[in-house]
N, C-alpha and C positions, 0 to 999 in steps of 0.2 A: 825888110824889117819886120820883126814880129810885134805886133800891137798887143800891149797889155790890156787885159780885161779890167773893167771897173769893178769896184765891190759889188754894184747891183747886178752887173752881167754875171758875175761868179756866182752870186746867189740864185739868179734866175737859172742858170745852168744846172746847178745842183738840185734845185727843185724839180725840173724837167727830167732829169735823170732819175730822181727819187719817185716821182709819180709813176714812171714806166716800170721801175723795179718793185714798187709796192703793189701796184695794180696787178702785176703779173705774179707775185708771190706772197703777198700779204705781208704784215708786219714782221711775224716770226721768221718767214723764210727770206725776207729781203735782206740783201747783204751790203753793207756800207763800202766795202771793197769794190763791189761791182758799180755801185752808184758814183764813187769817186772816179773809177776808170772812164765810165760813160760820160761824166761831166768834165773829163780832161784836167783833173785837179789832183793834187796831193791829198790824202786821206785827211791829214791834220787839218786842211782848210775846211772840210766838212764840219768838223767839231768846232772850228773856230766860229762859224757863221751860226751854228744851230745847237752846240752844246753837247748833244748826244743823238743816238739813233732815235730815241723817243721824241727829242725835241724836233728832229727832222720829220718825223712821221706826223707830229701834231702839226708842223707847218704845212706839210702837204694836204692833211685834212682841211685845214682852214683855207687853204689856197683853192682847193678843187671843189669842196662841198659847200662853200658859202654862197657861190653864184645862185644856185637853185633857189635857196631859201630867201636870199636877199633880192631876187629879181622883183622889179616892181609889177604891179597888177596891171593887165591890159584893160582897155575900156569896157570889153565885154568878156563875159566867162567864156563864150565860145573861142574868142581870140586867144585868151590866156591858155585854154586847154591846147590849142593848136600850137603854141609857142612852147609849152612845156613839153609836147610831144616831140618837137623838133630838137629842143634842148637835150632830151634824154637820148635820141638817136644819134646826136652828133658828139656826145662825150662818153664813149665806151669805158675809158679808164676811170671815170668818176662812179660808174655803176659797179665796176669790179671793186674799187676801194669800199664801197658801201656793202657788197657781198661779203668781203673779207672781214669787215667790221661785224657783219651778222654772224659770222662764224667764230668769233673770238670767244675763248673760254671765260674771259673776265667781262665786266660791264664795258660795254663798247664806249669808247673814248668820247665819240661825238655826244652820247647821251649825258656823260658826265660834264661836259663843256657848258658852261653857263652862257657863253655867247651864242652857241648853236641853239641852244634851248630858247634863248631870247629871240633869234631870228624866226624860228618856227611859231613861237607864240604870236609874234607880229603878224604872220600869215592868218592865224586863226582869228586874231583881232580884226583883220581885214574882212574876213568872212561875216563875223558878227555885225560890223559897220554896214555892209552890204545888205544883211538881212534887215537891219534897223531901217536902211533907207528903202527897202522893198524890191531890192534888185535881186535877191536871192530868197527862196521861200524860207520862212522862219520856223517851220515845223521840224526841222532836222537840226541836230546839235552841230555847231560850228566846227569843233575839232573833228568830228566824224566826217563832215563835208571836206575839209582840208586833207584829211587821211585818204577818203575816196579819190579825190581829184589827184593826189600824188600817187597813189597805187594805180589808177587806170592809165596814167601816162608812163609810168616807170616799169610795171610789170611786164609787158611785151618784150620790152628790151633786156631786162634782167632775166626772165625766165622764157627765152625765145623758144625752147624746145616745148613748153607747155602751150604757148601761143599757137604753135604750129600743129600740135596734137588736137587742139580744140577747133581751130579754124581750118586746118589742112594746108595752110599757106604760111610761109615763114615771114615774120616781121622783115621789112625791107623790100619785099616783093610788091609790085604795084597794086595787086589785088588786094593784099592785106592792109596796105597803108591807106587805100581809098576807102575801104570799108571802116577802118578804125577812125579815120578822120570824119567820116559821116556819123558814126556812134558818138564821137566826142560833141559834135554840134548838136546832136538830139539830146544827150546827157545835159549839156549846157542849158538847153531850152526847158528841160524838164526842172531843173534846179532854179531856173529863173521864173518858172511859173508861166511860161509862154505857151500858148496853145497854137501848135503849128501842125495840127492834125490834117487840115485840107492840104497844105503844101506837102506834108510827108506822104499823103497818099498818092499825089500826082508826080512826085519826084522820082527819078530813078535811084534804085537802092542798090549801091555797091555791095556785093556779098562774096563771102568765101565759104566753101562748104567742105565738110570733112572729107567727102569723096575725093578731093584733090589729093588727099595724102596716100591714096592708093597707087598714085603714079610712081613707077619705079625711077627713082632719081639716079639710080646707078647705071640705067640703061639696059 
């Protein structure tokens, strides 16, 4: 006997199919026919749950891009940067959605969305609170700190080719990941105003070098 889906299961199936479709093709290229087929539903059900293609896309962005901005802060900045880096590596569809948003000719939807703006404002507020408490150096603008932390964890995954050109090793390879993790910890220490010069001089330094790019990867 075929078991009927609940309304929540149907909605989740549509969202999962829409994430894959929009991540692969963007809003303009994404097809509701393909989403309905992948979700195993009649196309009318898609409009029943989300109203329109625009409504479905907005739900996808809210579903997939809220987690990063809304994630709680870790105890230390080093732990937070490590967690952000893992988050970026583990959610490639989210990164593709962000890239498609950046390519849109109109104002990006997430920028126009008040809820998204409020979530990021909360992260900037958290940096300001850490500065007032002396946990992060106060000589830098809090919004610029949050922007830098976001960029340093997202960029290697979004622009993997640039990361490999600069370092000679692709993100995801052990050498790159070790060097990047070490850099994030050093960056965190600098922003926290921690003097780790002695430890840094004596610790092994994972490195990646441009010469690695000269290896013929095609054999």
